[in-house]
N, CA, C and O atoms as a GROMACS GRO file, in nm:
protein
  476
    1MET      N    1   9.879   9.625  10.928
    1MET     CA    2   9.924   9.707  10.922
    1MET      C    3   9.979   9.769  11.029
    1MET      O    4   9.906   9.777  11.127
    2GLU      N    5  10.137   9.835  11.041
    2GLU     CA    6  10.163   9.920  11.121
    2GLU      C    7  10.136  10.082  11.104
    2GLU      O    8  10.126  10.146  11.000
    3ARG      N    9  10.130  10.125  11.237
    3ARG     CA   10  10.090  10.227  11.239
    3ARG      C   11  10.114  10.380  11.171
    3ARG      O   12  10.042  10.477  11.151
    4LYS      N   13  10.255  10.347  11.146
    4LYS     CA   14  10.294  10.486  11.066
    4LYS      C   15  10.229  10.494  10.899
    4LYS      O   16  10.207  10.585  10.819
    5ALA      N   17  10.211  10.332  10.899
    5ALA     CA   18  10.175  10.334  10.732
    5ALA      C   19  10.014  10.359  10.749
    5ALA      O   20   9.945  10.394  10.653
    6GLU      N   21   9.961  10.337  10.875
    6GLU     CA   22   9.814  10.344  10.849
    6GLU      C   23   9.803  10.545  10.870
    6GLU      O   24   9.723  10.615  10.809
    7ILE      N   25   9.876  10.580  10.940
    7ILE     CA   26   9.890  10.732  10.948
    7ILE      C   27   9.896  10.787  10.839
    7ILE      O   28   9.807  10.849  10.780
    8LEU      N   29  10.033  10.760  10.797
    8LEU     CA   30  10.007  10.778  10.635
    8LEU      C   31   9.920  10.765  10.570
    8LEU      O   32   9.867  10.873  10.541
    9GLU      N   33   9.861  10.654  10.517
    9GLU     CA   34   9.736  10.632  10.450
    9GLU      C   35   9.632  10.704  10.486
    9GLU      O   36   9.555  10.708  10.389
   10GLU      N   37   9.579  10.778  10.599
   10GLU     CA   38   9.525  10.864  10.628
   10GLU      C   39   9.534  10.981  10.630
   10GLU      O   40   9.434  11.050  10.649
   11LEU      N   41   9.664  11.041  10.610
   11LEU     CA   42   9.688  11.194  10.540
   11LEU      C   43   9.663  11.196  10.380
   11LEU      O   44   9.656  11.295  10.307
   12ALA      N   45   9.652  11.056  10.345
   12ALA     CA   46   9.706  11.040  10.175
   12ALA      C   47   9.594  11.056  10.142
   12ALA      O   48   9.566  11.116  10.039
   13ARG      N   49   9.479  10.987  10.248
   13ARG     CA   50   9.303  10.987  10.227
   13ARG      C   51   9.274  11.154  10.211
   13ARG      O   52   9.198  11.194  10.124
   14GLU      N   53   9.335  11.236  10.293
   14GLU     CA   54   9.238  11.376  10.319
   14GLU      C   55   9.306  11.436  10.193
   14GLU      O   56   9.235  11.502  10.116
   15ILE      N   57   9.445  11.420  10.162
   15ILE     CA   58   9.512  11.480  10.000
   15ILE      C   59   9.410  11.453   9.903
   15ILE      O   60   9.370  11.542   9.828
   16PHE      N   61   9.367  11.337   9.900
   16PHE     CA   62   9.277  11.254   9.741
   16PHE      C   63   9.161  11.356   9.774
   16PHE      O   64   9.114  11.449   9.708
   17CYS      N   65   9.134  11.310   9.889
   17CYS     CA   66   8.987  11.415   9.876
   17CYS      C   67   8.971  11.571   9.825
   17CYS      O   68   8.886  11.634   9.762
   18TYR      N   69   9.086  11.598   9.880
   18TYR     CA   70   9.117  11.764   9.820
   18TYR      C   71   9.182  11.778   9.715
   18TYR      O   72   9.208  11.898   9.711
   19ASN      N   73   9.247  11.703   9.580
   19ASN     CA   74   9.274  11.714   9.503
   19ASN      C   75   9.262  11.640   9.402
   19ASN      O   76   9.254  11.682   9.287
   20GLY      N   77   9.255  11.452   9.457
   20GLY     CA   78   9.246  11.365   9.440
   20GLY      C   79   9.410  11.263   9.412
   20GLY      O   80   9.412  11.144   9.381
   21GLY      N   81   9.510  11.334   9.429
   21GLY     CA   82   9.612  11.271   9.428
   21GLY      C   83   9.637  11.174   9.546
   21GLY      O   84   9.564  11.218   9.635
   22TYR      N   85   9.690  11.085   9.585
   22TYR     CA   86   9.735  10.981   9.614
   22TYR      C   87   9.686  10.870   9.553
   22TYR      O   88   9.751  10.767   9.570
   23GLU      N   89   9.577  10.863   9.477
   23GLU     CA   90   9.490  10.777   9.425
   23GLU      C   91   9.503  10.626   9.467
   23GLU      O   92   9.414  10.559   9.517
   24ASP      N   93   9.662  10.575   9.431
   24ASP     CA   94   9.701  10.444   9.470
   24ASP      C   95   9.666  10.400   9.607
   24ASP      O   96   9.633  10.283   9.629
   25ILE      N   97   9.672  10.484   9.691
   25ILE     CA   98   9.644  10.488   9.830
   25ILE      C   99   9.539  10.497   9.852
   25ILE      O  100   9.501  10.400   9.916
   26ALA      N  101   9.441  10.588   9.828
   26ALA     CA  102   9.324  10.627   9.913
   26ALA      C  103   9.185  10.527   9.841
   26ALA      O  104   9.105  10.458   9.905
   27ASP      N  105   9.190  10.546   9.716
   27ASP     CA  106   9.103  10.485   9.625
   27ASP      C  107   9.108  10.314   9.615
   27ASP      O  108   9.098  10.273   9.500
   28VAL      N  109   9.119  10.227   9.702
   28VAL     CA  110   9.178  10.140   9.730
   28VAL      C  111   9.048  10.036   9.808
   28VAL      O  112   9.001  10.083   9.911
   29TYR      N  113   9.010   9.944   9.776
   29TYR     CA  114   8.875   9.825   9.851
   29TYR      C  115   8.934   9.728   9.914
   29TYR      O  116   9.042   9.684   9.873
   30GLU      N  117   8.859   9.668  10.045
   30GLU     CA  118   8.910   9.587  10.126
   30GLU      C  119   8.883   9.455  10.030
   30GLU      O  120   8.976   9.375  10.018
   31THR      N  121   8.744   9.428   9.954
   31THR     CA  122   8.687   9.352   9.872
   31THR      C  123   8.643   9.393   9.710
   31THR      O  124   8.638   9.510   9.673
   32ILE      N  125   8.618   9.301   9.641
   32ILE     CA  126   8.601   9.297   9.478
   32ILE      C  127   8.454   9.368   9.496
   32ILE      O  128   8.414   9.465   9.432
   33GLU      N  129   8.389   9.304   9.590
   33GLU     CA  130   8.243   9.399   9.558
   33GLU      C  131   8.232   9.513   9.594
   33GLU      O  132   8.158   9.596   9.540
   34ASP      N  133   8.313   9.536   9.701
   34ASP     CA  134   8.286   9.723   9.703
   34ASP      C  135   8.320   9.787   9.634
   34ASP      O  136   8.251   9.885   9.606
   35LEU      N  137   8.503   9.756   9.541
   35LEU     CA  138   8.534   9.808   9.422
   35LEU      C  139   8.437   9.814   9.326
   35LEU      O  140   8.392   9.924   9.294
   36ILE      N  141   8.387   9.683   9.259
   36ILE     CA  142   8.279   9.710   9.200
   36ILE      C  143   8.162   9.823   9.185
   36ILE      O  144   8.149   9.904   9.094
   37GLU      N  145   8.083   9.806   9.298
   37GLU     CA  146   8.027   9.900   9.351
   37GLU      C  147   8.067  10.083   9.294
   37GLU      O  148   8.018  10.170   9.223
   38ALA      N  149   8.214  10.054   9.404
   38ALA     CA  150   8.251  10.223   9.377
   38ALA      C  151   8.256  10.243   9.224
   38ALA      O  152   8.201  10.339   9.171
   39SER      N  153   8.326  10.147   9.153
   39SER     CA  154   8.337  10.177   9.008
   39SER      C  155   8.239  10.216   8.870
   39SER      O  156   8.256  10.246   8.752
   40GLY      N  157   8.126  10.194   8.967
   40GLY     CA  158   7.987  10.216   8.875
   40GLY      C  159   7.958  10.125   8.697
   40GLY      O  160   7.882  10.143   8.603
   41LEU      N  161   8.061  10.034   8.728
   41LEU     CA  162   8.086   9.936   8.628
   41LEU      C  163   7.955   9.826   8.651
   41LEU      O  164   7.897   9.801   8.757
   42GLU      N  165   7.929   9.767   8.510
   42GLU     CA  166   7.816   9.673   8.540
   42GLU      C  167   7.867   9.588   8.456
   42GLU      O  168   7.961   9.620   8.383
   43GLY      N  169   7.806   9.455   8.453
   43GLY     CA  170   7.803   9.359   8.318
   43GLY      C  171   7.904   9.346   8.227
   43GLY      O  172   7.999   9.276   8.261
   44TYR      N  173   7.905   9.384   8.148
   44TYR     CA  174   7.990   9.315   8.033
   44TYR      C  175   8.118   9.381   8.062
   44TYR      O  176   8.222   9.324   8.032
   45GLU      N  177   8.120   9.534   8.137
   45GLU     CA  178   8.253   9.635   8.175
   45GLU      C  179   8.297   9.577   8.288
   45GLU      O  180   8.413   9.605   8.321
   46VAL      N  181   8.235   9.504   8.356
   46VAL     CA  182   8.316   9.428   8.516
   46VAL      C  183   8.381   9.334   8.463
   46VAL      O  184   8.494   9.307   8.501
   47ALA      N  185   8.309   9.255   8.346
   47ALA     CA  186   8.404   9.132   8.314
   47ALA      C  187   8.522   9.173   8.238
   47ALA      O  188   8.627   9.113   8.261
   48ARG      N  189   8.521   9.286   8.133
   48ARG     CA  190   8.638   9.311   8.079
   48ARG      C  191   8.753   9.402   8.210
   48ARG      O  192   8.875   9.399   8.231
   49ALA      N  193   8.675   9.450   8.251
   49ALA     CA  194   8.802   9.555   8.390
   49ALA      C  195   8.853   9.398   8.496
   49ALA      O  196   8.919   9.406   8.600
   50THR      N  197   8.800   9.264   8.433
   50THR     CA  198   8.834   9.191   8.579
   50THR      C  199   8.920   9.088   8.493
   50THR      O  200   9.025   9.044   8.540
   51PHE      N  201   8.878   9.053   8.374
   51PHE     CA  202   8.992   8.952   8.252
   51PHE      C  203   9.076   9.070   8.201
   51PHE      O  204   9.150   9.011   8.123
   52PHE      N  205   9.106   9.181   8.197
   52PHE     CA  206   9.244   9.279   8.171
   52PHE      C  207   9.304   9.280   8.247
   52PHE      O  208   9.423   9.297   8.224
   53GLY      N  209   9.252   9.260   8.403
   53GLY     CA  210   9.365   9.336   8.518
   53GLY      C  211   9.421   9.252   8.598
   53GLY      O  212   9.450   9.142   8.551
   54ASP      N  213   9.439   9.269   8.685
   54ASP     CA  214   9.563   9.175   8.735
   54ASP      C  215   9.497   9.159   8.874
   54ASP      O  216   9.526   9.234   8.967
   55ILE      N  217   9.404   9.052   8.886
   55ILE     CA  218   9.329   9.022   9.050
   55ILE      C  219   9.407   8.913   9.064
   55ILE      O  220   9.386   8.815   8.991
   56GLN      N  221   9.519   8.913   9.169
   56GLN     CA  222   9.621   8.808   9.196
   56GLN      C  223   9.575   8.731   9.276
   56GLN      O  224   9.652   8.635   9.272
   57SER      N  225   9.478   8.704   9.366
   57SER     CA  226   9.398   8.656   9.419
   57SER      C  227   9.285   8.683   9.486
   57SER      O  228   9.296   8.779   9.561
   58TRP      N  229   9.123   8.602   9.485
   58TRP     CA  230   9.003   8.680   9.529
   58TRP      C  231   9.006   8.710   9.670
   58TRP      O  232   8.934   8.788   9.734
   59ASN      N  233   9.098   8.636   9.709
   59ASN     CA  234   9.109   8.656   9.867
   59ASN      C  235   9.239   8.759   9.909
   59ASN      O  236   9.311   8.733  10.005
   60ASP      N  237   9.252   8.839   9.851
   60ASP     CA  238   9.360   8.951   9.876
   60ASP      C  239   9.305   9.035   9.970
   60ASP      O  240   9.185   9.032   9.999
   61ASP      N  241   9.403   9.128  10.030
   61ASP     CA  242   9.356   9.241  10.056
   61ASP      C  243   9.316   9.352  10.043
   61ASP      O  244   9.271   9.415  10.138
   62ARG      N  245   9.323   9.395   9.937
   62ARG     CA  246   9.320   9.505   9.857
   62ARG      C  247   9.268   9.499   9.709
   62ARG      O  248   9.306   9.422   9.621
   63PHE      N  249   9.174   9.599   9.702
   63PHE     CA  250   9.130   9.602   9.556
   63PHE      C  251   9.113   9.723   9.471
   63PHE      O  252   9.032   9.808   9.508
   64PHE      N  253   9.161   9.736   9.395
   64PHE     CA  254   9.160   9.881   9.309
   64PHE      C  255   9.176   9.896   9.159
   64PHE      O  256   9.246   9.813   9.101
   65ILE      N  257   9.124   9.987   9.095
   65ILE     CA  258   9.175  10.023   8.969
   65ILE      C  259   9.312  10.099   8.890
   65ILE      O  260   9.369  10.207   8.909
   66ASP      N  261   9.333   9.994   8.800
   66ASP     CA  262   9.503  10.033   8.784
   66ASP      C  263   9.490  10.137   8.635
   66ASP      O  264   9.399  10.170   8.559
   67VAL      N  265   9.618  10.161   8.645
   67VAL     CA  266   9.628  10.314   8.550
   67VAL      C  267   9.602  10.290   8.392
   67VAL      O  268   9.645  10.360   8.300
   68TYR      N  269   9.511  10.159   8.383
   68TYR     CA  270   9.432  10.137   8.271
   68TYR      C  271   9.292  10.116   8.282
   68TYR      O  272   9.237  10.090   8.174
   69GLY      N  273   9.221  10.119   8.381
   69GLY     CA  274   9.076  10.112   8.414
   69GLY      C  275   9.079   9.938   8.456
   69GLY      O  276   8.970   9.881   8.451
   70ASN      N  277   9.141   9.896   8.476
   70ASN     CA  278   9.125   9.747   8.483
   70ASN      C  279   9.150   9.706   8.638
   70ASN      O  280   9.239   9.766   8.697
   71PHE      N  281   9.074   9.602   8.707
   71PHE     CA  282   9.060   9.553   8.824
   71PHE      C  283   9.196   9.489   8.834
   71PHE      O  284   9.252   9.434   8.740
   72SER      N  285   9.264   9.502   9.007
   72SER     CA  286   9.364   9.459   9.042
   72SER      C  287   9.345   9.449   9.153
   72SER      O  288   9.250   9.480   9.225
   73SER      N  289   9.478   9.385   9.177
   73SER     CA  290   9.464   9.364   9.354
   73SER      C  291   9.589   9.317   9.417
   73SER      O  292   9.675   9.272   9.342
   74CYS      N  293   9.608   9.321   9.530
   74CYS     CA  294   9.756   9.300   9.615
   74CYS      C  295   9.717   9.301   9.762
   74CYS      O  296   9.631   9.370   9.817
   75CYS      N  297   9.809   9.196   9.820
   75CYS     CA  298   9.837   9.187   9.960
   75CYS      C  299   9.832   9.297  10.071
   75CYS      O  300   9.828   9.418  10.048
   76GLU      N  301   9.832   9.251  10.166
   76GLU     CA  302   9.826   9.404  10.318
   76GLU      C  303   9.958   9.448  10.277
   76GLU      O  304   9.975   9.569  10.257
   77LYS      N  305  10.074   9.349  10.260
   77LYS     CA  306  10.219   9.414  10.297
   77LYS      C  307  10.251   9.511  10.142
   77LYS      O  308  10.327   9.608  10.139
   78THR      N  309  10.189   9.469  10.046
   78THR     CA  310  10.242   9.543   9.902
   78THR      C  311  10.141   9.638   9.943
   78THR      O  312  10.209   9.736   9.912
   79HIS      N  313  10.058   9.677   9.977
   79HIS     CA  314  10.004   9.799   9.969
   79HIS      C  315  10.059   9.915  10.072
   79HIS      O  316  10.060  10.037  10.057
   80GLU      N  317  10.114   9.822  10.202
   80GLU     CA  318  10.172   9.908  10.271
   80GLU      C  319  10.340   9.920  10.253
   80GLU      O  320  10.392  10.006  10.324
   81ASN      N  321  10.402   9.868  10.193
   81ASN     CA  322  10.511   9.920  10.150
   81ASN      C  323  10.480  10.005  10.032
   81ASN      O  324  10.583  10.067  10.006
   82ASN      N  325  10.383  10.037   9.947
   82ASN     CA  326  10.337  10.151   9.882
   82ASN      C  327  10.350  10.267   9.952
   82ASN      O  328  10.434  10.357   9.947
   83ILE      N  329  10.229  10.245  10.032
   83ILE     CA  330  10.221  10.389  10.149
   83ILE      C  331  10.373  10.415  10.162
   83ILE      O  332  10.416  10.513  10.101
   84LEU      N  333  10.456  10.343  10.231
   84LEU     CA  334  10.585  10.371  10.292
   84LEU      C  335  10.676  10.446  10.229
   84LEU      O  336  10.739  10.536  10.283
   85SER      N  337  10.691  10.394  10.046
   85SER     CA  338  10.770  10.397   9.990
   85SER      C  339  10.752  10.565   9.954
   85SER      O  340  10.849  10.622   9.902
   86GLN      N  341  10.639  10.634   9.978
   86GLN     CA  342  10.567  10.759   9.969
   86GLN      C  343  10.602  10.877  10.089
   86GLN      O  344  10.584  10.997  10.073
   87GLU      N  345  10.642  10.829  10.177
   87GLU     CA  346  10.642  10.895  10.303
   87GLU      C  347  10.654  11.019  10.298
   87GLU      O  348  10.573  11.095  10.350
   88GLU      N  349  10.768  11.062  10.226
   88GLU     CA  350  10.828  11.182  10.220
   88GLU      C  351  10.716  11.269  10.172
   88GLU      O  352  10.655  11.350  10.242
   89GLU      N  353  10.698  11.247  10.051
   89GLU     CA  354  10.608  11.302   9.946
   89GLU      C  355  10.479  11.324  10.009
   89GLU      O  356  10.417  11.429   9.988
   90ILE      N  357  10.437  11.239  10.079
   90ILE     CA  358  10.248  11.290  10.158
   90ILE      C  359  10.277  11.338  10.279
   90ILE      O  360  10.168  11.367  10.329
   91ILE      N  361  10.376  11.368  10.366
   91ILE     CA  362  10.421  11.466  10.461
   91ILE      C  363  10.396  11.585  10.380
   91ILE      O  364  10.299  11.659  10.391
   92SER      N  365  10.488  11.597  10.300
   92SER     CA  366  10.518  11.729  10.260
   92SER      C  367  10.398  11.779  10.191
   92SER      O  368  10.349  11.882  10.237
   93ASP      N  369  10.333  11.713  10.067
   93ASP     CA  370  10.201  11.747  10.046
   93ASP      C  371  10.122  11.798  10.142
   93ASP      O  372  10.083  11.915  10.139
   94PHE      N  373  10.097  11.727  10.220
   94PHE     CA  374  10.001  11.731  10.338
   94PHE      C  375  10.026  11.838  10.429
   94PHE      O  376   9.932  11.887  10.492
   95ILE      N  377  10.162  11.888  10.445
   95ILE     CA  378  10.164  12.006  10.505
   95ILE      C  379  10.184  12.138  10.429
   95ILE      O  380  10.212  12.241  10.490
   96GLU      N  381  10.169  12.130  10.280
   96GLU     CA  382  10.150  12.231  10.226
   96GLU      C  383   9.997  12.299  10.201
   96GLU      O  384   9.958  12.416  10.195
   97MET      N  385   9.928  12.164  10.190
   97MET     CA  386   9.782  12.186  10.140
   97MET      C  387   9.739  12.260  10.315
   97MET      O  388   9.676  12.361  10.346
   98PHE      N  389   9.796  12.171  10.382
   98PHE     CA  390   9.665  12.174  10.546
   98PHE      C  391   9.732  12.263  10.610
   98PHE      O  392   9.713  12.270  10.732
   99ARG      N  393   9.810  12.337  10.557
   99ARG     CA  394   9.950  12.405  10.689
   99ARG      C  395   9.817  12.479  10.757
   99ARG      O  396   9.848  12.473  10.876
  100GLU      N  397   9.704  12.537  10.754
  100GLU     CA  398   9.627  12.625  10.849
  100GLU      C  399   9.542  12.478  10.937
  100GLU      O  400   9.483  12.531  11.031
  101ASP      N  401   9.529  12.406  10.939
  101ASP     CA  402   9.493  12.299  10.982
  101ASP      C  403   9.554  12.207  11.070
  101ASP      O  404   9.492  12.131  11.144
  102LEU      N  405   9.676  12.217  11.061
  102LEU     CA  406   9.806  12.118  11.128
  102LEU      C  407   9.758  12.057  11.228
  102LEU      O  408   9.769  11.934  11.230
  103GLU      N  409   9.698  12.121  11.330
  103GLU     CA  410   9.672  12.136  11.457
  103GLU      C  411   9.613  11.982  11.521
  103GLU      O  412   9.649  11.906  11.611
  104ASP      N  413   9.473  11.990  11.391
  104ASP     CA  414   9.392  11.869  11.391
  104ASP      C  415   9.486  11.744  11.383
  104ASP      O  416   9.456  11.645  11.450
  105PHE      N  417   9.596  11.743  11.308
  105PHE     CA  418   9.640  11.613  11.361
  105PHE      C  419   9.807  11.599  11.406
  105PHE      O  420   9.890  11.521  11.361
  106ARG      N  421   9.821  11.699  11.504
  106ARG     CA  422   9.867  11.716  11.581
  106ARG      C  423   9.986  11.569  11.613
  106ARG      O  424  10.107  11.552  11.600
  107GLU      N  425   9.888  11.497  11.652
  107GLU     CA  426   9.971  11.373  11.761
  107GLU      C  427   9.990  11.286  11.631
  107GLU      O  428  10.103  11.238  11.631
  108ASP      N  429   9.910  11.248  11.514
  108ASP     CA  430   9.958  11.201  11.407
  108ASP      C  431  10.101  11.230  11.338
  108ASP      O  432  10.198  11.156  11.318
  109LEU      N  433  10.072  11.387  11.303
  109LEU     CA  434  10.227  11.439  11.254
  109LEU      C  435  10.344  11.354  11.349
  109LEU      O  436  10.411  11.253  11.327
  110GLU      N  437  10.330  11.458  11.480
  110GLU     CA  438  10.423  11.404  11.559
  110GLU      C  439  10.488  11.288  11.569
  110GLU      O  440  10.608  11.280  11.594
  111PHE      N  441  10.390  11.162  11.542
  111PHE     CA  442  10.421  11.032  11.544
  111PHE      C  443  10.524  11.000  11.462
  111PHE      O  444  10.614  10.918  11.482
  112LEU      N  445  10.501  11.096  11.333
  112LEU     CA  446  10.586  11.068  11.251
  112LEU      C  447  10.696  11.137  11.211
  112LEU      O  448  10.753  11.120  11.103
  113GLY      N  449  10.736  11.234  11.319
  113GLY     CA  450  10.825  11.297  11.385
  113GLY      C  451  10.824  11.427  11.308
  113GLY      O  452  10.929  11.488  11.293
  114VAL      N  453  10.734  11.463  11.268
  114VAL     CA  454  10.700  11.659  11.229
  114VAL      C  455  10.659  11.711  11.366
  114VAL      O  456  10.572  11.681  11.447
  115ASP      N  457  10.759  11.802  11.358
  115ASP     CA  458  10.746  11.930  11.494
  115ASP      C  459  10.655  12.049  11.411
  115ASP      O  460  10.705  12.130  11.333
  116ILE      N  461  10.536  12.040  11.440
  116ILE     CA  462  10.410  12.132  11.341
  116ILE      C  463  10.483  12.303  11.412
  116ILE      O  464  10.478  12.414  11.359
  117ASP      N  465  10.527  12.272  11.508
  117ASP     CA  466  10.549  12.427  11.613
  117ASP      C  467  10.674  12.483  11.519
  117ASP      O  468  10.679  12.606  11.527
  118ASN      N  469  10.756  12.440  11.450
  118ASN     CA  470  10.873  12.476  11.387
  118ASN      C  471  10.880  12.430  11.239
  118ASN      O  472  10.976  12.378  11.184
  119LEU      N  473  10.746  12.462  11.180
  119LEU     CA  474  10.748  12.458  11.007
  119LEU      C  475  10.755  12.625  10.978
  119LEU      O  476  10.758  12.668  10.863
   0.00000   0.00000   0.00000
């Protein structure tokens, strides 16, 4: 994943921890096993979420719970495109929520073209 997408993903995770936003970026797992463990589902529930879900390939790079509560997957590029398509919103929401702590993220924000000294 390119550096820009990595930084945006990190910012989205910070927002997710704060208010649950950007779940489609932050609540994503690298293996189906990690997803199942995090979901807390067992037995029949796992089978249902898999059957009604959209697992493209067991070898996919990312696994997540879709809007219907089922398991889905995507490749790294699709995940990256999803992150990049929300760039402006992520940056805006991050600045709004963490305005007092932006210094901790100065280097990353400057990489994204944000001048925190002039906000």
